[in-house]
N, C-alpha and C positions, 0 to 999 in steps of 0.2 A: 504495499498500499504506500510504500515512499514516494512521495511529490508526485502521488496522483490527482492531486488538485491542479496541478500545474498542464495535465495533461486534456485538460477539458477545452472544448469548444464551446460557441454560443448556444445559450439556453438561458430561460428565465425562471428559477424556482422561486416562487414569490409567497410568502407565509401570509397572506392577504387574507383568509378566511375569517379569522379571528378579527381583525383590523377592520373589515368591513361590517361585521357583524355587530361591532360597536356604534354604528350608526344608528342602529334602533335600538329601542330600551328592551326589547327582549324577543327571543325567537320561539318558535313552535314546529315542531313537526309538520310535515305537508307533503304531499305528492307532488306540489308544485313550489320548489324551492323559494325562499325570499332574495330580493336583491335589496339589500336596506339602506343602500345609500344612494338608490334610483329612485326618483318619483315620475318622471316625464315618462308619459303614457306610450309614446314611440318606442321608446328605449325599453322599457319594460316587454312591451310587444315583442321585439326582436329577441329579447333574452329569451323569454318562454317561446320562442318559435325553434330551436335548437331540435334536431333531430337525432337519436340515438341510433345509428346505422347498422350496428352488428347486434343490437339487442341485448348485450350485456355490458354496456358503459364502456368500451374500449374504445370507440371510434364516433364521435360526433361532427355533425355538419350543422354551420350556420350561416345565413345570409346576413352580413353585417350591413345593414340599410341605412345607418345613422352617419350623420357627419362624425368622422373622427379628427377632423381639425388639425391635419399633417403640418400646415404652415405654421400655426399657432404652436404647435409641439417643437419645430424644429427652430422658433425664431430665437427664443435663448441663448440657443447652442449647449442645452444641459445634457452632458454625455455619460455620466455615472449614473449608474440604474436606479438606485434607491432614490435620488434626487428627480431621475427624470421619471420614474413612475408616479412620484408624488406632484410631479407638474402635471402628468398626464390625468391624475385622478383630480385634480383641480379644475381640469379644462372638462372632463367629460361626465364625473360624478354631479348629481344634484346634492348630495350632502356629504361632507370629506370624513373619513373614517378618522377617529383618535388617534390610534396608532400609526406608524410610519411604516410605509413595505419594506420587507426585508428580502433584497434582491440577491439571487446567487445565478449561478451560470455553470453548464456542464454539458458534455456531448462528446461523440467520436464519429467520425463518417467518412464516407467514402463516395465519389463521384466521378463521372464520365461523360463523354460525349461521342456522338457516333452519328454516321447515315444511317437511315433505315432503308433496309434491301428492299421492301416491297413496293417503294416509291420514291418521289423526290423528295421525301420529309427527312428530318433531323430530330435527334432522338438527345434528351438529358437524363441520366441515371442518377439515383442518390439514395444511400442508405444515411439514415437517421439514427447513431447509437447511441445510447446514454444508459446505464444502469442508477435508479434512483435507490440508494442504500436505505434501509431502515435505521434508526437512532443507533441502535446496537453493532450494526454494521454487518449483521450474520444475515441478513435474508434482503431482498429488496421490494421496494412497493409497486404494485400495480397501476399504471398511467393510464391515461385517457388520451389519444390522438384527436386535434380537432380540425378538420377544413373548414376553412374561412374564406366566403365569398364576399368582394368588394367590390363596389363599383362608385367611386368617389367622383364628384362633380367636377368636371373639367379634366379629369386624371382616367387612368386605364383600369378597365375591368381584371380583375385576377384573381386566383385561388392561391392559396398559401395554407401551410401546414404549420399547427403549434403544439407541442408537447404542453397536455394540460396540467401535469404535474408543477411545470414550469412555472405556473400561475396558482399553484394551489390545488389544483382540481384532479383527484385522482380516479381511477375506474370508479364509475357509477356517480360519480358528484351530484350529477344533475337533479335527480330525482331522491336523493337520501334523505331529504328532511331535514337536512342540517345544515348543511354547506351554503354559505352565500354567495350569490352567482355576480355580485358587483363588479367582480375585478373583470367579468367578460367583455365589458366595457374597453378594455385595454389590448383585446386580440390581436388589432391590426400591428400592434408594436410588440409581439411576440412570435413573429413569424421567423422558422428558422429554414425553410426551401420555399417556393413556388415560382408561379407563371402567370406573364399577364395576356391578354389579348392581342398584343402582336406576336407572341411567341417568344417574349425575351423569360429566361428562367436564371434563377439564382439560387445558389446554398451556401452557407458558411460552416467552417471547418476549424478546429481547433490546432493550434502551434505551441508547445511547450518553449515560450519564452517570455522576455520581457514585454509588457503591453505598448501597443503604438501610442505615440504621444508627439504627432506632428504640431510644429510652432512656425508657421510661415503669417499669421496674422490674419488667415481666412476664418470663415465662420467654421465654428467646430460641427461635428456630426459624430454619432456613435453609433456602433456596430448594426444593432437592430432598425434603429430609425433608417439608417444607410437602405437597408435591405427594403423597408417601406418604401421610402422615396423613389428607388430604383422600380419596384414592381409598378407604381404608380405613374412614372413619368417616362421612363427609359424604352425605346422598341427595338434597340438592338445593342449588342455588345459596346459596339463603340460610341453607342450614346451614355452607354452607362459608366464606360471609363472617362468620359469628358465632364460629366456631371460629377464625379467622386474626386476629380481634379479640382474642383470650385470648392472643395471642403477641406479642412483640417482634420484628419481621422482622429480621436480620440477613443481609445478603447479600455483605458484605465479605469476600474471600476466595474469591468465588466468580468466577473469572475477573477480567474489567476493565470487565464492563458491569453495570448495574442492569437490571431483570427487570420484567416485568409478566404477569398472568396473565390467561387468557382461559376462562372456565369455562361450561358451559350444563346444563340437565337434561331430563328427559323429562316436565315441566311445561310446558317451552316457554321457560322462564325463562333469560337468559343474562345476561354481566357482565363486565366489565374491572376488574381490581384493580390498582391503580397505587400506589406509595410515592412520596410528591413532597415539595416544599420547603417548609417552615414559613418564618415572617418572618425567621428570619435567614438563610435559602437557601443554607447551608453544604453540607447532603448531604440526602438525601430521609429523611424522618422520618414524614410524614404517611400514612395509608393512605386512600385514595380509591376508591370504587364509582361505576361508570357502568352504568346498567343501564336497561330499561324505556324504550329509545329506539331506535328503529329504524336511526337513525344509527350505531348503536354495536354493529352484528350482525357487525362485521369489524374485524381488529385487523392491523397489521404491526408495525413496529420504530420507533414515534416514540409518545408521550404524547399520549394525547385529552384530557388535562386541562387546563382554560383554564389554570389555575394554572401550569402549565409553558411555557407560550407564551414562546417568545424563549431558551429554553435550548437546549442544544446537540441534545437529539432532541425537542423542544416542537413542537407544533403548526407546520407550516411544513416541518418537515426532509424532506429529502428522501430520507430512510433508509428504504426500502419503500414509498414512496410510489406508487410507479408499481401495484406491485401491490395496495396500498389502493385505489387508484383504480378498477381493474379489478373488485375485489372489489365494493365500493360501486356500482358501475355496473350489474353482472349482480344484485346484489340489490335494486335499487330497479326493475329492469326487469321482474323477475320478481315482484315484492310481495313479496319475502321468502318466497316459495314455491317451493318446486324436486323435481322428482323426483332420486333418488338417482343416476340416471346425468347428469343435470345439475349436478349437485352436483361429481360426480367431475370433469366438463369443465371447470367452473371452477376446480378444484384443479391441473388441469393448467393451464389457461391463465396462472396464476400461479407455476408451478413455473419452475426457475432451471435453464440447464446449466450446469457448470461452468466458471469464468472466472477471473480474477486475482483476484477479490473473494472473502474469507473466507466472506462470507455467500451465497455461491452455492451451486449444486449440492444440489437436492432428493435427498434419502436417500429419503425417503419422503412419499408421501400418504396421509392416513387419514382415511376418512368414517365417522363413530361414527354408527350409527342409535340415538338415546337413548331411544327408545320399543320396540324390539326388542332393545336391548343387544347390538347386532353391531359388527363391524368391517369394512369394505371396504378393501384395503391394497396400493397399488403401491410397488414399490421403484425407484429410479434412472430415475425418468419411464418406465418402460416399461407406458404405460396401457393397452397391448393384454393385459397378463396381471394379472390381481388374484388375490389371497389373500382368502379370507374364513372370520372368526372370529366365535364366538360365546361369550359367559359361559356356562358351564355348571354 
């Protein structure tokens, strides 16, 4: 377990159920759980429209049809997650909780891009891996995956995936009679991967290194807010890269890891975006982009940047290396052209069962068809059962 905290990519585990419940004078068991910090009728209707897709409280879907105020969330440049989600609560809640949110991160992931063999389309595959330990570290907590549909006014429609436990929502939370649902208002800012209506897709993965702290005087932006911004505004990988250049990335206070992004689009373009050391080699400050190279069609949890060779998770690190090698070998054998079924099989091949490692346990496997704007999804390595979604 040594240094496992540093092996975690982005996710948000927020102990907000108790804090949200403090908005009300009391709670009572009900088949329709309360959202004590929310009084607006439209917000409540949205919260109570969530669907339990697998019938066991492990996969939910929600149409987030309220204004989540992206520009107002971004404007102050708050990046540390506890402060960020207090700010989000001040904008989206109708009553503020008495207790401050506790924000934590964790995950371990794999991603790849390929051309679709059965047509002219392009694919992006993504495994989200993270084991939520019980307080005694002897077992793990059952989580819930949440598919979030968004259609912001003036922005792009998207579907994205959220780890429910990262917001305090475990398996069956929605109608357990006790969990406060107020923090569902923060779902757009908890996305770990997703795709928008133009076929741009993105996922985030962990790196065991000091956290990025760019200081060029530009507006500051944090990891998950950047994901939301790009899903709402970018049509292509190139546009996403140019957008990120307009901000100082600040990943401090986002768990204990640094992070890199993998992105792909419907034109067939793909890229890995990393933040690396400059000459002083004290903390990552330099944005580097790697694309247009078939050896960079996949990524796991170490840097591909040559400048990071010899660092903790630089090239040669064993963190996620076995997954990376399986991805790379299969993509090379297929000449980077795969059928959707083959791509799902590759995600299964690099999936992980729960072990003592924090970055084990594949919570979901997501195959994004960037041309069709669809998602094939499995949860908890149950590959015989798939869920299919389309941006509508």
